[in-house]
C-alpha positions as CSV (number, residue, x, y, z in Angstrom):
1,M,-0.7,-79.0,171.9
2,R,-4.2,-78.5,170.7
3,Y,-4.3,-74.9,172.1
4,R,-1.2,-74.0,170.1
5,F,-2.7,-75.4,167.0
6,R,-5.8,-73.4,167.4
7,V,-3.8,-70.2,167.9
8,F,-1.7,-71.0,164.9
9,F,-4.8,-71.6,162.7
10,L,-6.4,-68.3,163.9
11,M,-3.3,-66.4,163.1
12,L,-3.3,-67.8,159.6
13,A,-7.0,-67.4,159.0
14,F,-7.4,-63.9,160.3
15,P,-5.5,-62.2,157.5
16,L,-7.5,-64.2,154.9
17,M,-10.8,-63.3,156.4
18,L,-9.7,-59.6,156.8
19,G,-8.7,-59.5,153.1
20,F,-12.0,-61.1,152.1
21,L,-14.0,-58.6,154.1
22,L,-12.0,-55.7,152.6
23,A,-12.6,-56.9,149.1
24,L,-16.3,-57.4,149.7
25,T,-16.6,-53.9,151.2
26,G,-14.8,-52.3,148.2
27,C,-17.1,-54.0,145.7
28,Y,-20.3,-52.8,147.4
29,G,-18.7,-49.4,147.9
30,R,-18.1,-49.0,144.2
31,K,-21.7,-49.9,143.5
32,L,-23.0,-47.4,146.1
33,V,-20.8,-44.8,144.6
34,N,-22.2,-45.5,141.1
35,V,-25.8,-45.1,142.2
36,P,-25.8,-41.3,142.4
37,N,-24.2,-41.2,138.9
38,T,-27.1,-43.3,137.5
39,V,-29.7,-41.1,139.1
40,D,-28.1,-37.9,137.6
41,Q,-28.0,-39.5,134.2
42,T,-31.7,-40.5,134.4
43,R,-32.6,-37.0,135.5
44,A,-30.7,-35.5,132.6
45,E,-32.4,-37.8,130.1
46,V,-35.8,-36.9,131.6
47,E,-35.0,-33.2,131.3
48,Q,-34.0,-33.7,127.7
49,L,-37.2,-35.5,126.9
50,R,-39.2,-32.7,128.6
51,K,-37.4,-30.1,126.4
52,N,-37.9,-32.2,123.3
53,Q,-41.6,-32.4,124.1
54,E,-41.8,-28.7,124.6
55,E,-40.1,-28.0,121.3
56,T,-42.5,-30.5,119.5
57,T,-45.5,-28.8,121.1
58,R,-44.2,-25.4,120.0
59,L,-43.7,-26.6,116.4
60,V,-47.2,-28.2,116.3
61,R,-48.7,-24.9,117.5
62,E,-46.8,-23.0,114.8
63,L,-48.0,-25.4,112.1
64,E,-51.6,-25.1,113.4
65,A,-51.4,-21.3,113.2
66,R,-50.0,-21.4,109.7
67,L,-52.7,-23.9,108.7
68,D,-55.3,-21.6,110.0
69,E,-53.8,-18.7,108.1
70,N,-53.7,-20.7,104.8
71,T,-57.2,-21.9,105.4
72,E,-58.4,-18.3,105.8
73,F,-56.4,-17.2,102.7
74,L,-57.9,-20.0,100.6
75,R,-61.4,-19.2,101.8
76,Q,-60.9,-15.5,100.9
77,L,-59.4,-16.4,97.6
78,K,-62.3,-18.7,96.8
79,A,-64.7,-16.0,97.7
80,D,-62.9,-13.4,95.6
81,T,-62.6,-15.8,92.6
82,G,-66.2,-16.7,92.9
83,S,-67.2,-13.0,92.8
84,L,-65.0,-12.3,89.9
85,F,-66.3,-15.4,88.0
86,E,-69.9,-14.4,88.7
87,G,-69.2,-10.9,87.4
88,L,-67.6,-12.2,84.2
89,T,-70.4,-14.6,83.7
90,Q,-73.0,-11.9,84.1
91,R,-71.1,-9.7,81.6
92,V,-70.9,-12.6,79.1
93,E,-74.6,-13.2,79.5
94,V,-75.4,-9.6,78.9
95,L,-73.2,-9.4,75.8
96,G,-74.5,-12.7,74.6
97,G,-78.1,-11.4,75.1
98,K,-77.3,-8.2,73.1
99,V,-75.8,-10.3,70.3
100,D,-78.8,-12.6,70.2
101,E,-81.1,-9.6,70.3
102,N,-79.3,-7.9,67.4
103,V,-79.4,-11.1,65.4
104,E,-83.1,-11.5,66.0
105,R,-83.7,-7.8,65.2
106,F,-81.6,-8.1,62.0
107,T,-83.6,-11.2,60.9
108,R,-86.9,-9.4,61.5
109,L,-85.6,-6.4,59.5
110,S,-84.7,-8.7,56.6
111,E,-88.1,-10.2,56.7
112,K,-89.7,-6.8,56.7
113,V,-87.6,-5.7,53.7
114,D,-88.8,-8.8,51.8
115,E,-92.4,-8.2,52.9
116,V,-92.2,-4.6,51.5
117,K,-90.3,-5.6,48.4
118,Y,-92.5,-8.5,47.5
119,S,-95.9,-7.4,48.7
120,P,-99.1,-8.6,47.0
121,R,-98.9,-5.5,44.7
122,V,-96.0,-7.2,42.9
123,Q,-97.5,-10.0,41.0
124,T,-94.6,-10.8,38.6
125,D,-90.9,-11.3,38.7
126,T,-88.6,-10.3,35.9
127,L,-86.0,-12.4,34.2
128,K,-83.5,-10.9,31.7
129,A,-81.9,-13.1,29.2
130,P,-78.2,-12.5,28.5
131,G,-77.7,-9.4,26.3
132,D,-81.5,-8.7,26.3
133,T,-82.9,-5.6,28.0
134,V,-86.5,-6.8,27.7
135,A,-88.0,-8.0,30.9
136,V,-90.0,-11.3,30.8
137,A,-92.8,-11.8,33.3
138,F,-92.7,-14.9,35.6
139,P,-95.6,-14.8,38.0
140,E,-94.7,-18.4,39.0
141,A,-91.4,-17.2,40.3
142,T,-93.0,-14.7,42.7
143,R,-95.5,-17.3,43.9
144,A,-92.7,-19.9,44.5
145,Y,-90.6,-17.5,46.3
146,R,-93.5,-16.3,48.5
147,D,-94.5,-19.8,49.5
148,A,-90.9,-20.6,50.6
149,Y,-90.7,-17.3,52.4
150,L,-93.9,-17.9,54.3
151,D,-92.5,-21.3,55.4
152,I,-89.3,-19.7,56.8
153,T,-91.3,-17.0,58.7
154,A,-93.4,-19.8,60.2
155,G,-90.3,-21.6,61.4
156,K,-90.6,-24.5,58.9
157,Y,-86.9,-24.3,58.0
158,E,-86.5,-27.6,56.2
159,L,-89.5,-27.0,54.1
160,A,-88.5,-23.4,53.4
161,R,-85.0,-24.5,52.4
162,M,-86.3,-27.1,49.9
163,G,-88.6,-24.4,48.5
164,F,-85.8,-21.9,48.0
165,E,-83.5,-24.5,46.5
166,E,-86.3,-25.5,44.0
167,F,-86.8,-21.8,43.3
168,L,-83.1,-21.4,42.4
169,K,-83.3,-24.5,40.3
170,N,-86.2,-23.3,38.3
171,F,-85.4,-19.5,38.2
172,P,-81.6,-19.1,38.5
173,Q,-81.7,-15.7,36.7
174,S,-84.5,-14.2,38.9
175,E,-84.0,-10.9,40.6
176,L,-85.0,-12.8,43.8
177,A,-82.2,-15.4,43.4
178,D,-79.8,-13.7,45.8
179,N,-82.6,-13.4,48.4
180,A,-83.5,-17.1,48.0
181,Q,-79.8,-18.0,48.5
182,Y,-79.6,-15.8,51.5
183,W,-82.7,-17.4,53.1
184,I,-81.2,-20.9,52.5
185,G,-78.4,-19.7,54.7
186,E,-80.8,-18.4,57.3
187,S,-82.7,-21.8,57.4
188,Y,-79.4,-23.5,58.3
189,Y,-78.4,-20.8,60.8
190,A,-81.7,-21.1,62.6
191,K,-81.0,-24.8,63.2
192,E,-77.4,-24.0,64.4
193,Q,-75.9,-25.8,61.4
194,Y,-73.2,-23.1,61.1
195,Q,-70.9,-24.8,58.6
196,E,-73.8,-25.3,56.1
197,A,-75.0,-21.8,56.8
198,Y,-71.5,-20.4,56.2
199,G,-71.4,-22.1,52.8
200,A,-74.8,-20.8,51.8
201,F,-74.0,-17.2,52.8
202,R,-70.7,-17.5,51.0
203,K,-72.6,-18.3,47.8
204,V,-74.5,-15.0,48.2
205,L,-71.1,-13.2,48.3
206,D,-69.6,-15.2,45.4
207,N,-72.6,-15.5,43.1
208,Y,-74.4,-12.2,43.7
209,P,-71.7,-9.6,44.6
210,E,-74.0,-6.7,43.5
211,G,-77.1,-8.1,45.2
212,D,-78.9,-6.3,48.0
213,K,-78.4,-9.2,50.4
214,V,-74.6,-8.9,50.4
215,P,-74.4,-6.8,53.6
216,G,-76.6,-9.3,55.4
217,A,-74.6,-12.2,54.0
218,L,-71.4,-10.6,55.2
219,L,-72.8,-10.1,58.7
220,K,-74.1,-13.7,58.9
221,T,-70.9,-15.2,57.4
222,A,-69.0,-13.4,60.3
223,Y,-71.5,-14.8,62.9
224,C,-71.0,-18.3,61.5
225,S,-67.2,-17.9,61.6
226,F,-67.4,-16.9,65.3
227,A,-69.8,-19.9,66.0
228,L,-67.2,-22.2,64.3
229,G,-64.4,-20.8,66.5
230,R,-62.7,-18.9,63.6
231,K,-62.5,-15.5,65.3
232,E,-60.0,-13.8,63.1
233,E,-62.0,-14.8,60.0
234,G,-65.1,-13.4,61.6
235,R,-63.4,-10.1,62.4
236,K,-62.3,-9.8,58.7
237,Y,-65.9,-10.2,57.5
238,L,-67.1,-7.5,60.0
239,Q,-64.3,-5.1,58.9
240,E,-65.2,-5.7,55.3
241,L,-68.8,-5.0,56.0
242,I,-68.1,-1.8,57.9
243,S,-65.7,-0.7,55.2
244,K,-68.0,-1.4,52.2
245,Y,-71.4,-0.5,53.7
246,P,-70.7,1.9,56.5
247,L,-74.2,3.4,56.6
248,S,-76.1,0.1,56.6
249,E,-77.9,-1.4,59.5
250,E,-75.7,-4.4,59.2
251,A,-72.6,-2.2,59.6
252,R,-74.0,-0.8,62.9
253,L,-74.5,-4.4,64.2
254,A,-71.0,-5.2,63.0
255,K,-69.6,-2.3,65.0
256,E,-71.5,-3.5,68.1
257,K,-70.1,-7.0,67.7
258,M,-66.6,-5.7,67.3
259,E,-67.0,-3.6,70.5
260,A,-68.3,-6.6,72.4
261,L,-65.3,-8.6,71.2
262,S,-63.0,-5.9,72.4
263,N,-64.5,-6.0,75.9
Protein backbone atom coordinates (compact mmCIF):
# COMPACT_ATOMS: atom_id res chain seq x y z
CA MET A 1 0.00 0.00 0.00
CA ARG A 2 2.76 2.37 0.94
CA TYR A 3 4.64 1.55 -2.26
CA ARG A 4 1.64 2.45 -4.40
CA PHE A 5 1.26 5.72 -2.53
CA ARG A 6 4.86 6.69 -3.16
CA VAL A 7 4.58 5.89 -6.86
CA PHE A 8 1.38 7.93 -7.06
CA PHE A 9 3.05 10.89 -5.28
CA LEU A 10 6.04 10.79 -7.58
CA MET A 11 3.80 10.72 -10.60
CA LEU A 12 2.02 13.85 -9.38
CA ALA A 13 5.18 15.68 -8.24
CA PHE A 14 7.30 15.03 -11.33
CA PRO A 15 5.29 17.26 -13.69
CA LEU A 16 5.31 20.05 -11.12
CA MET A 17 9.04 19.83 -10.60
CA LEU A 18 9.61 19.65 -14.34
CA GLY A 19 7.51 22.76 -14.90
CA PHE A 20 9.36 24.62 -12.17
CA LEU A 21 12.71 23.72 -13.66
CA LEU A 22 11.61 24.79 -17.12
CA ALA A 23 10.35 28.14 -15.79
CA LEU A 24 13.57 28.74 -13.89
CA THR A 25 15.65 27.91 -16.93
CA GLY A 26 13.65 30.28 -19.12
CA CYS A 27 14.11 33.17 -16.69
CA TYR A 28 17.88 32.85 -16.54
CA GLY A 29 17.98 32.22 -20.23
CA ARG A 30 16.35 35.53 -20.95
CA LYS A 31 18.82 37.26 -18.63
CA LEU A 32 21.72 35.64 -20.37
CA VAL A 33 20.34 36.62 -23.74
CA ASN A 34 20.04 40.27 -22.58
CA VAL A 35 23.68 40.45 -21.46
CA PRO A 36 25.16 40.82 -24.96
CA ASN A 37 22.64 43.61 -25.73
CA THR A 38 23.74 45.56 -22.64
CA VAL A 39 27.41 45.23 -23.59
CA ASP A 40 26.75 46.45 -27.15
CA GLN A 41 24.82 49.45 -25.83
CA THR A 42 27.64 50.33 -23.46
CA ARG A 43 30.16 50.05 -26.27
CA ALA A 44 28.04 52.35 -28.43
CA GLU A 45 27.79 54.93 -25.65
CA VAL A 46 31.55 54.79 -25.07
CA GLU A 47 32.15 55.24 -28.79
CA GLN A 48 29.80 58.25 -28.87
CA LEU A 49 31.57 59.79 -25.90
CA ARG A 50 34.92 59.30 -27.67
CA LYS A 51 33.59 61.02 -30.79
CA ASN A 52 32.18 63.89 -28.71
CA GLN A 53 35.55 64.31 -27.01
CA GLU A 54 37.34 64.36 -30.35
CA GLU A 55 34.91 67.02 -31.67
CA THR A 56 35.36 69.10 -28.53
CA THR A 57 39.14 68.85 -28.84
CA ARG A 58 38.95 69.95 -32.48
CA LEU A 59 36.78 72.96 -31.61
CA VAL A 60 39.13 73.97 -28.79
CA ARG A 61 42.10 73.85 -31.15
CA GLU A 62 40.25 75.96 -33.71
CA LEU A 63 39.39 78.52 -31.03
CA GLU A 64 43.00 78.60 -29.85
CA ALA A 65 44.18 79.15 -33.43
CA ARG A 66 41.70 82.00 -33.95
CA LEU A 67 42.69 83.51 -30.62
CA ASP A 68 46.34 83.45 -31.67
CA GLU A 69 45.42 85.10 -34.97
CA ASN A 70 43.38 87.82 -33.21
CA THR A 71 46.16 88.38 -30.68
CA GLU A 72 48.69 88.85 -33.47
CA PHE A 73 46.31 91.17 -35.33
CA LEU A 74 45.75 93.30 -32.22
CA ARG A 75 49.48 93.44 -31.56
CA GLN A 76 50.14 94.57 -35.11
CA LEU A 77 47.28 97.07 -34.94
CA LYS A 78 48.62 98.48 -31.70
CA ALA A 79 52.09 98.80 -33.22
CA ASP A 80 50.73 100.51 -36.34
CA THR A 81 48.50 102.83 -34.30
CA GLY A 82 51.39 103.68 -32.01
CA SER A 83 53.62 104.55 -34.96
CA LEU A 84 50.88 106.66 -36.56
CA PHE A 85 50.15 108.48 -33.30
CA GLU A 86 53.85 109.10 -32.72
CA GLY A 87 54.15 110.53 -36.22
CA LEU A 88 51.16 112.80 -35.73
CA THR A 89 52.48 113.91 -32.35
CA GLN A 90 55.82 114.81 -33.88
CA ARG A 91 54.12 116.79 -36.66
CA VAL A 92 51.97 118.64 -34.12
CA GLU A 93 55.05 119.41 -32.04
CA VAL A 94 56.91 120.68 -35.09
CA LEU A 95 53.99 122.86 -36.18
CA GLY A 96 53.47 124.07 -32.64
CA GLY A 97 57.15 124.92 -32.41
CA LYS A 98 56.95 126.90 -35.64
CA VAL A 99 53.92 128.82 -34.41
CA ASP A 100 55.59 129.60 -31.08
CA GLU A 101 58.74 130.64 -32.91
CA ASN A 102 56.75 132.94 -35.18
CA VAL A 103 54.89 134.47 -32.26
CA GLU A 104 58.13 135.12 -30.43
CA ARG A 105 59.75 136.52 -33.57
CA PHE A 106 56.78 138.78 -34.19
CA THR A 107 56.87 140.04 -30.60
CA ARG A 108 60.58 140.81 -30.91
CA LEU A 109 59.89 142.59 -34.18
CA SER A 110 57.22 144.73 -32.52
CA GLU A 111 59.64 145.58 -29.74
CA LYS A 112 62.31 146.60 -32.24
CA VAL A 113 59.82 148.82 -34.07
CA ASP A 114 58.98 150.57 -30.84
CA GLU A 115 62.65 150.86 -29.92
CA VAL A 116 63.40 152.57 -33.26
CA LYS A 117 60.27 154.69 -33.26
CA TYR A 118 60.68 155.85 -29.67
CA SER A 119 64.47 155.99 -29.31
CA PRO A 120 66.12 158.56 -26.99
CA ARG A 121 66.30 160.98 -29.93
CA VAL A 122 62.55 161.48 -29.54
CA GLN A 123 62.08 163.46 -26.37
CA THR A 124 58.51 164.62 -26.87
CA ASP A 125 55.16 163.21 -27.87
CA THR A 126 52.57 165.20 -29.76
CA LEU A 127 48.94 165.69 -28.95
CA LYS A 128 46.53 167.30 -31.37
CA ALA A 129 43.42 168.90 -30.02
CA PRO A 130 40.21 168.33 -32.05
CA GLY A 131 40.19 170.67 -35.05
CA ASP A 132 43.68 171.98 -34.26
CA THR A 133 46.69 171.33 -36.43
CA VAL A 134 49.20 172.63 -33.90
CA ALA A 135 51.21 169.94 -32.16
CA VAL A 136 51.59 170.31 -28.40
CA ALA A 137 54.68 168.79 -26.77
CA PHE A 138 54.23 166.26 -23.95
CA PRO A 139 57.61 164.93 -22.82
CA GLU A 140 55.83 163.30 -19.88
CA ALA A 141 53.90 161.06 -22.26
CA THR A 142 57.06 159.69 -23.84
CA ARG A 143 58.65 159.04 -20.46
CA ALA A 144 55.52 157.32 -19.15
CA TYR A 145 55.31 155.17 -22.26
CA ARG A 146 59.01 154.30 -22.14
CA ASP A 147 58.83 153.23 -18.49
CA ALA A 148 55.90 150.89 -19.15
CA TYR A 149 57.60 149.59 -22.28
CA LEU A 150 60.80 148.77 -20.38
CA ASP A 151 58.71 146.83 -17.86
CA ILE A 152 57.10 144.66 -20.51
CA THR A 153 60.43 143.91 -22.21
CA ALA A 154 61.74 142.85 -18.77
CA GLY A 155 58.82 140.45 -18.32
CA LYS A 156 57.10 142.54 -15.65
CA TYR A 157 53.71 142.13 -17.30
CA GLU A 158 51.46 143.23 -14.46
CA LEU A 159 53.51 146.35 -13.81
CA ALA A 160 53.72 147.12 -17.53
CA ARG A 161 49.96 146.77 -17.96
CA MET A 162 49.28 149.16 -15.11
CA GLY A 163 51.78 151.60 -16.66
CA PHE A 164 50.13 151.47 -20.10
CA GLU A 165 46.63 151.79 -18.60
CA GLU A 166 47.78 154.85 -16.64
CA PHE A 167 49.32 156.22 -19.83
CA LEU A 168 46.02 155.88 -21.71
CA LYS A 169 44.19 157.51 -18.83
CA ASN A 170 46.49 160.52 -18.81
CA PHE A 171 47.22 160.78 -22.56
CA PRO A 172 44.23 159.31 -24.46
CA GLN A 173 44.95 161.42 -27.57
CA SER A 174 48.63 160.56 -27.78
CA GLU A 175 50.10 159.16 -30.97
CA LEU A 176 51.34 156.33 -28.76
CA ALA A 177 47.85 155.44 -27.57
CA ASP A 178 47.34 152.60 -30.05
CA ASN A 179 50.76 151.17 -29.13
CA ALA A 180 49.93 151.34 -25.44
CA GLN A 181 46.64 149.53 -26.01
CA TYR A 182 48.43 146.90 -28.08
CA TRP A 183 50.98 146.21 -25.35
CA ILE A 184 48.20 145.85 -22.81
CA GLY A 185 47.00 142.98 -24.98
CA GLU A 186 50.52 141.54 -25.12
CA SER A 187 50.81 141.66 -21.32
CA TYR A 188 47.69 139.49 -21.06
CA TYR A 189 48.77 137.20 -23.89
CA ALA A 190 52.13 136.52 -22.26
CA LYS A 191 50.28 135.30 -19.14
CA GLU A 192 47.99 133.10 -21.29
CA GLN A 193 44.98 135.18 -20.28
CA TYR A 194 43.57 134.86 -23.78
CA GLN A 195 40.07 136.22 -23.17
CA GLU A 196 41.46 139.42 -21.65
CA ALA A 197 44.09 139.66 -24.38
CA TYR A 198 41.39 139.23 -27.03
CA GLY A 199 39.43 142.16 -25.58
CA ALA A 200 42.54 144.35 -25.43
CA PHE A 201 43.51 143.62 -29.05
CA ARG A 202 39.93 144.22 -30.17
CA LYS A 203 40.15 147.72 -28.67
CA VAL A 204 43.12 148.42 -30.95
CA LEU A 205 40.98 147.46 -33.96
CA ASP A 206 37.90 149.34 -32.78
CA ASN A 207 39.47 152.49 -31.32
CA TYR A 208 42.49 152.94 -33.59
CA PRO A 209 41.51 151.54 -37.03
CA GLU A 210 44.17 153.68 -38.76
CA GLY A 211 46.95 152.99 -36.27
CA ASP A 212 50.17 151.20 -37.16
CA LYS A 213 49.42 148.41 -34.65
CA VAL A 214 46.31 147.20 -36.49
CA PRO A 215 48.12 144.42 -38.43
CA GLY A 216 49.70 143.11 -35.23
CA ALA A 217 46.40 143.36 -33.37
CA LEU A 218 44.65 141.38 -36.12
CA LEU A 219 47.25 138.64 -35.91
CA LYS A 220 47.16 138.42 -32.13
CA THR A 221 43.34 138.56 -32.07
CA ALA A 222 43.39 135.53 -34.37
CA TYR A 223 45.85 133.72 -32.10
CA CYS A 224 43.62 134.43 -29.11
CA SER A 225 40.60 133.07 -30.98
CA PHE A 226 42.47 129.84 -31.71
CA ALA A 227 43.60 129.55 -28.10
CA LEU A 228 39.98 129.97 -26.98
CA GLY A 229 38.81 127.24 -29.37
CA ARG A 230 37.11 129.60 -31.83
CA LYS A 231 38.85 128.36 -34.98
CA GLU A 232 36.49 129.81 -37.58
CA GLU A 233 36.72 133.22 -35.96
CA GLY A 234 40.51 132.95 -35.95
CA ARG A 235 40.54 132.09 -39.65
CA LYS A 236 38.44 135.17 -40.43
CA TYR A 237 40.92 137.45 -38.66
CA LEU A 238 43.83 135.87 -40.56
CA GLN A 239 42.02 136.27 -43.88
CA GLU A 240 41.23 139.89 -43.08
CA LEU A 241 44.87 140.54 -42.21
CA ILE A 242 46.13 138.94 -45.45
CA SER A 243 43.54 140.83 -47.48
CA LYS A 244 44.15 144.29 -45.99
CA TYR A 245 47.91 144.13 -45.36
CA PRO A 246 49.27 141.58 -47.86
CA LEU A 247 52.86 142.88 -47.80
CA SER A 248 53.23 143.07 -44.04
CA GLU A 249 55.28 140.72 -41.87
CA GLU A 250 52.08 139.92 -40.01
CA ALA A 251 50.44 138.77 -43.28
CA ARG A 252 53.35 136.39 -43.89
CA LEU A 253 52.90 134.90 -40.43
CA ALA A 254 49.16 134.66 -41.03
CA LYS A 255 49.78 132.69 -44.24
CA GLU A 256 52.07 130.29 -42.38
CA LYS A 257 49.39 129.80 -39.73
CA MET A 258 46.74 129.12 -42.38
CA GLU A 259 49.04 126.59 -44.03
CA ALA A 260 49.64 124.87 -40.70
CA LEU A 261 45.89 124.67 -40.11
CA SER A 262 45.38 123.12 -43.53
CA ASN A 263 47.87 120.36 -42.72
